[in-house]
C-alpha positions in Angstrom: 27.5 -13.6 21.7 26.9 -12.1 18.3 23.6 -10.3 17.8 21.8 -10.7 14.5 20.6 -7.4 13.0 17.0 -7.4 11.7 16.8 -6.4 8.1 13.4 -4.8 7.3 13.8 -4.4 3.6 16.4 -4.6 0.9 17.1 -3.3 -2.6 15.1 -4.6 -5.5 16.5 -7.7 -7.2 15.1 -6.5 -10.6 13.8 -3.2 -11.9 11.9 -2.4 -15.0 9.2 -0.6 -16.9 6.3 -2.0 -18.9 4.5 -0.1 -21.7 0.7 0.0 -21.4 -1.5 -0.3 -24.5 -2.1 3.5 -24.4 1.7 4.1 -24.5 2.1 5.0 -20.8 4.9 3.4 -18.8 4.5 1.6 -15.4 7.6 1.1 -13.3 8.0 -2.0 -11.2 10.5 -3.7 -8.9 10.8 -7.3 -7.9 12.3 -9.3 -5.1 12.7 -13.1 -4.6 12.9 -15.8 -7.2 11.7 -14.8 -10.7 9.7 -18.0 -10.9 8.2 -17.7 -7.4 4.6 -17.3 -6.3 3.5 -13.8 -7.5 2.6 -11.3 -4.8 1.8 -7.8 -5.9 2.5 -4.9 -3.4 0.4 -1.7 -3.6 2.8 0.5 -1.6 2.1 3.3 0.8 1.7 7.0 0.3 4.1 8.8 -2.1 6.6 5.9 -2.1 8.0 4.4 -5.2 8.6 0.8 -6.3 12.0 0.9 -4.5 10.6 0.2 -1.0 9.7 -3.5 -0.6 9.4 -5.7 2.5 10.3 -9.1 3.8 14.1 -9.1 3.3 15.1 -12.8 3.4 11.5 -13.9 3.9 10.4 -13.6 0.2 13.3 -15.8 -0.8 12.7 -18.4 2.0 8.9 -18.6 1.1 9.5 -18.7 -2.7 7.7 -15.4 -3.3 8.1 -13.2 -6.3 7.2 -9.9 -4.8 6.3 -7.2 -7.3 5.9 -3.5 -6.4 4.4 -1.1 -8.9 4.7 2.7 -9.2 1.2 4.2 -9.5 0.8 6.7 -12.3 2.7 9.9 -11.6 4.9 8.4 -8.9 8.4 7.1 -9.4 9.0 6.4 -13.1 5.3 5.7 -14.1 3.8 8.1 -16.6 1.2 10.5 -15.1 -2.5 9.9 -15.8 -4.4 13.0 -14.6 -7.9 12.3 -13.4 -7.3 8.6 -13.1 -9.7 6.4 -11.0 -9.5 3.3 -8.9 -11.0 1.5 -11.9 -8.2 2.8 -14.1 -5.6 1.5 -11.7 -7.2 -2.0 -11.7 -7.2 -1.9 -15.5 -3.4 -1.1 -15.4 -2.8 -4.0 -13.0 -4.8 -6.4 -15.2 -2.7 -5.4 -18.2 0.6 -5.6 -16.2 -0.2 -9.0 -14.7 -0.8 -10.3 -18.3 2.4 -8.8 -19.6 4.6 -9.9 -16.7 3.1 -13.4 -16.3 1.7 -12.8 -12.9 -1.6 -14.6 -13.4 -4.0 -13.9 -10.6 -1.6 -12.9 -7.9 -2.0 -12.5 -4.2 -2.1 -8.7 -3.3 -0.8 -6.7 -0.4 -2.0 -3.2 0.2 0.0 -1.1 2.7 -1.1 2.3 4.1 -2.5 4.4 1.3 -2.0 1.5 -1.1 -4.8 -0.4 0.7 -7.8 1.0 -1.3 -5.9 0.4 -4.5 -5.4 -3.2 -3.5 -9.1 -3.4 -2.6 -9.8 -2.1 -6.1 -7.8 -5.0 -7.6 -9.8 -7.5 -5.5 -13.1 -5.8 -6.5 -12.1 -6.2 -10.1 -11.4 -9.9 -9.7 -7.6 -9.6 -10.1 -6.5 -11.0 -6.7 -6.5 -14.6 -5.5 -6.2 -13.3 -1.9 -5.6 -10.0 -0.2 -3.7 -8.7 2.8 -4.5 -5.2 4.0 -1.6 -4.2 6.2 -1.8 -0.9 8.2 -4.3 0.1 5.6 -5.6 3.6 5.1 -9.3 3.1 6.0 -12.3 4.8 4.3 -12.1 8.0 6.4 -15.1 9.4 4.5 -17.3 6.6 5.8 -20.2 8.2 7.8 -19.5 5.8 10.7 -16.2 7.6 11.3 -17.4 11.2 11.1 -17.4 11.7 14.9 -14.2 9.7 15.5 -11.8 11.7 13.3 -9.4 14.3 14.7 -10.6 17.8 13.8 -7.8 18.5 11.3 -8.3 15.2 9.5 -12.1 15.7 9.5 -11.6 19.1 7.8 -9.4 17.5 5.1 -12.0 14.7 4.5 -14.8 17.4 4.2 -12.7 19.5 1.9 -12.0 16.5 -0.3 -15.8 15.8 -0.5 -16.8 19.4 -1.2 -14.0 20.6 -3.4 -12.0 17.6 -4.7 -10.1 19.8 -7.2 -9.0 22.3 -4.6 -8.0 19.4 -2.2 -6.0 17.8 -5.0 -4.2 21.1 -5.6 -3.5 21.4 -1.9 -2.0 17.9 -1.6 0.1 18.5 -4.7 2.1 21.0 -2.6 3.6 18.2 -0.5 7.2 17.2 -0.8 9.3 14.2 0.1 10.8 16.0 3.1 7.3 17.1 4.3 6.1 13.5 4.0 9.1 12.2 6.0 8.6 14.8 8.7 4.8 14.0 8.9 5.4 10.3 9.3 8.2 10.8 11.9 6.0 13.2 13.9 3.0 10.9 13.9 4.8 7.6 14.8 5.3 5.9 18.1 8.8 5.0 19.3 8.3 1.3 18.2 7.8 2.5 14.6 10.6 5.1 14.7 13.0 2.3 15.6 12.2 0.9 12.2 12.0 4.1 10.1 15.2 5.5 11.6 17.2 2.3 11.2 20.1 3.5 8.9 19.5 0.9 6.2 15.7 1.1 6.2 15.7 4.9 6.5 17.9 5.1 3.5 15.5 3.0 1.4 12.5 4.8 2.7 14.0 8.3 2.0 15.0 7.1 -1.5 11.4 5.8 -2.2 9.9 9.1 -1.1 12.3 11.1 -3.3 11.4 8.9 -6.2 7.7 9.1 -5.4 7.9 12.9 -5.7 10.4 12.8 -8.6 7.7 14.1 -11.0 6.3 16.5 -8.5 3.4 16.1 -6.1 0.5 15.4 -8.6 0.7 11.6 -8.4 0.5 11.7 -4.6 -2.3 14.2 -4.7 -4.4 12.1 -7.0 -3.9 9.0 -4.8 -4.8 11.0 -1.7 -8.1 12.4 -3.1 -9.1 8.9 -4.3 -8.2 7.3 -0.9 -9.8 10.1 1.2 -13.1 10.2 -0.7 -15.9 7.6 -0.6 -14.7 4.4 -2.1 -16.6 3.3 -5.2 -16.3 -0.5 -4.8 -18.7 -2.8 -2.9 -16.6 -4.3 -0.2 -19.3 -6.9 0.6 -18.8 -8.4 -2.9 -15.1 -9.0 -2.5 -15.3 -12.8 -2.4 -11.6 -13.7 -2.0 -10.1 -14.3 1.5 -8.8 -11.2 3.2 -6.4 -10.6 6.1 -6.6 -7.3 7.8 -3.5 -6.5 9.9 -3.0 -3.6 12.3 -0.5 -2.9 15.0 -2.2 -2.1 18.3 -0.2 1.2 18.5 -1.2 2.4 15.1 -3.1 5.7 15.5 -2.9 7.0 12.0 -4.4 4.6 9.5 -7.9 3.7 10.8 -10.1 5.1 13.6 -10.9 1.6 14.9 -7.9 -0.4 13.5 -10.0 -2.1 10.9 -12.9 -3.3 13.0 -15.5 -1.8 10.7 -13.6 -2.7 7.6 -13.5 -6.3 8.7 -17.3 -6.5 9.0 -17.7 -5.1 5.5 -16.0 -8.0 3.8 -17.4 -11.5 4.3 -14.1 -13.3 3.9 -12.0 -11.0 6.2 -9.9 -12.1 9.2 -8.7 -9.2 11.4 -5.4 -9.5 13.3 -4.1 -7.0 15.8 -0.4 -7.2 16.7 0.9 -5.9 20.0 4.1 -3.9 20.4 4.1 -2.2 16.9 2.2 0.5 15.0 2.2 1.4 11.3 5.6 -0.3 10.7 3.9 -3.7 10.9 4.5 -4.7 7.3 8.3 -4.6 7.8 8.4 -6.1 11.3 5.9 -8.9 10.6 6.5 -9.8 7.0 6.8 -13.5 7.6 3.3 -14.1 9.3 1.7 -11.6 6.8 3.1 -13.5 3.8 2.7 -17.0 5.2 -1.1 -16.4 5.9 -1.5 -14.7 2.5 0.0 -17.7 0.7 -2.1 -20.1 2.6 -5.2 -18.2 1.6 -4.2 -17.9 -2.0 -3.3 -21.6 -2.2 -6.7 -22.5 -0.9 -8.3 -20.5 -3.7 -6.2 -22.3 -6.3 
């Protein structure tokens, strides 16, 4: 009997760059039908537009998946000192230029607070936070963080410039090694899959293609106190975590879910931080249902 190999992600169907009103370029990639239902992906730490998710699923569901390089990552022009509000402004402009309307938004890993910034700015019709980097600087988590992470959070709060300079020293290889060292076997089976691993390594190489400053700015923003009021996010939200995820949230999103009135929290057994790639179909199916109900 022939076994069918799982395909976690595939190469983009379309690649491009859009010029912002201030002259900067934002790089993007798309998968699925160009006239499909728009879903914007805010990708994880230090990865470029190249790494999508839902191979085969986006086509079957009629999804136009769009991933965007944040400034300083991939081919997007750096924007030193940028804020979450600046990112939401970029996304508002890009959605208008690319005909995305008010898309559903997915935030994965370090992309989660950037996706929340889009929802806070009224850009999203629905939101899925998948293995999201939680607000580690929230006071409720102070006693729950491992000592090394707590020190980084405190350093970011006390000396954001110094912390940003520290994070700027990271490289694509260092990020790969850190993810591999901190992942359970169920996730390593995904990350070390030859096809997926090649896409992931390429996305990291592109993410650091302009150096580490883009990743460093993202990390200081994500690791500090978040400036948006989560209780005012009125769109429906799915919060997804794998039960074996030990790196993204101290309580796998339990506190985060209580902070947004329209949030549904879902815990998936047998997987950790690789959830976006192993469970793309339920993530997208639920997101589309929620976005449709808003329409």
